[in-house]
N, C-alpha and C positions, 0 to 999 in steps of 0.2 A: 562626484562618485554616485550620487543618487540618479543623475541623468544617465550615466552609463548603465546603471542597473535597470533603469526604465527601458532603455534601448534593448538591452539583452532580454528582458522579460517579454517585451513586445515582439522581438525576433522569434523567441521560442513559441509564443502564442500563434504567430503567423505561420510558423513551420507546422505546428500541430493542426491548425485549421485546414491546411492544404488547399486553400482557396486561391492563392497566388503561386506562381512558379517560384521554385526555390532560389533560382538565380536572381529574380527581382527582389526577393526578401533579403537575400545576402547583400546584394548591392545597396539596397535601401538602408540596411543597418550600418553598412560601412560609411555611406554618405552621412547618415545621422550622427555617427560617432565623430566623423571629421568636422561636421558643423559644431557639434558640442565642444570639441577640444579647441576649435578656432575661437568660438564666442567666449567660452569659459576655460582658459588655459590652466587655471588653478596653480597650485604650488609645484606640481610635478614638471611643468614646462613642456608637457607632451603636446605637440602640434600635429598637423596633418602629415608632415614629413616623417616624424617618428612613428606615427600610427601606420603608415604605409610601409615603413622599413621592415616591419615584422613579416610582411608578405614576400620579402626578398630573401628570407632565410632559406639557405640551401636545403635544409631538412623538409621544410614545407613544400618547396618546389619538387623535391624528389618524391614525397608522398603523393602529391597531386599527379605526377607523371605515372607512378605505379598504379594509382586508381584508374587512370585513363587506360593503361595497358590491360589491367584486369577487366575493366568493363568491355573493352574491345574483344577480349577473349571470350567473355560471357555472351556478347551479342552475336559473335560469329560462330559459336559452338565449336571452337577450335579444339577443345579438350574432349568433346563428345566422342569422336572416333577412337582415340586411344583408350578411353574408359570402356567403350563398347568392346574393344578388342580384348581387354582384360576379362570382361564378363564372359565373352565367347570362349576364351582360352581356358577358363576354369569351369566350363559347362558340366563336366563330369562330376565335379565336386564343388557345387556353388558356394558352399560356406568358405572355401578358400579364396574366393574373389574379393572378399573384404580386405584381406591382408595387402595384396598389391594396390588396391585402390587407396587404402589409407597411407601406404608408403608413398604413392604418387602424390597424394594431397600434401604430405609432409614436405616432400622435395619441392613441389611447386610453390608452397607457402613460403619457402625460404627466399624466393625471388619475386613474389608478388604479394600484395596485401592479403591478409588472411580472409577478410570478409568476402571479397568476390570469389575467392577459391572455394570457400564453403558454399556460397550461393550457387556456384557452377555444379558442385557435386551432389547437393541435396536432391535435386530431381532424379539424378541418375541412381542414387542409392535407394530412393523410394521406389522407383521402377524395378530395380534389381530385387529389393525385398519382396515386392508383390509377386514377382516371377518365381522366387524361390520359396515363398510361403513364410518368410521370416518377418518379424515385426520391425518396421523401419525405426522405431524408437530405440532399438538395441544398437543401431548403427550410427545414429546421429550424434550422440555424445562422443564416441570414439572419433568420428569425423572432426568434430570441433577440437578435440584434444590433439589430433594429428596436425591440424592446421596451426594450432598454437605452438606446438613443439617445433615444427618446421620454421615458423616465423621467428621464433626467438633464437634460432641458431645462426642467423646471418644479420648483417648490419641493415639491409633493406627489407627484411622480412616483416618488421612491424614499425609503425610510426614512432613508437616509444624508443626503439633503439636509435632511430635517426635523430630524435630530439636530444637524447642523452649525448650522442656523438657531437651534435652542434654545441651543446653546453661545454663539453670537454675541449673542443677546439677554441671556443671564444673565451674561456676562463684562463687567464694568464697564470693563476696559481697552480693549475693542474699540470702545467708544463707539457702539454700534449698538442703541439700545433698541427701535427699530421692527423690526429684523431684515431679512431679505431679502424682496423682493416676489415675487409668484407667478412672474413670467417674468424676473426678474433674471439667473438663471443662463443662460437662453437667449441 
């Protein structure tokens, strides 16, 4: 247990230093844990196979895929045009532009991870606030709340929902082999 904690602390320190690429630190910590559990299996009997089995969890794979899609949308500015359309459509009354933008954020967050959605819309809201003379700080908290609301309404909106679903499916006592549906939470 102490060696595991040492690997975790070292990983956090290396992440914080930002001296090495995140991929190398993550892979190095995984290798360090595999070596630790191979050399010192302990009473738990966890070996490399059990350690790697956690990465095959469908919830983890789904979250990773959603992060990739969200990052792709962020890098390609795919949501920039629709957001600009909303701002232009409400040019006569700029204060009304916040409502459709926040509704769009809530809807998009239901199908993508919240963090990339917020990251995509922060620059847009900051520019919009500057153009209209509003303080951006008045819009950032509602942006966050809209993303959280949208994300909690669907199964894939947040990683927490996916983890809970994975636990429901794997726990025989819950008697839910099919798990939650996409919109059961809503």
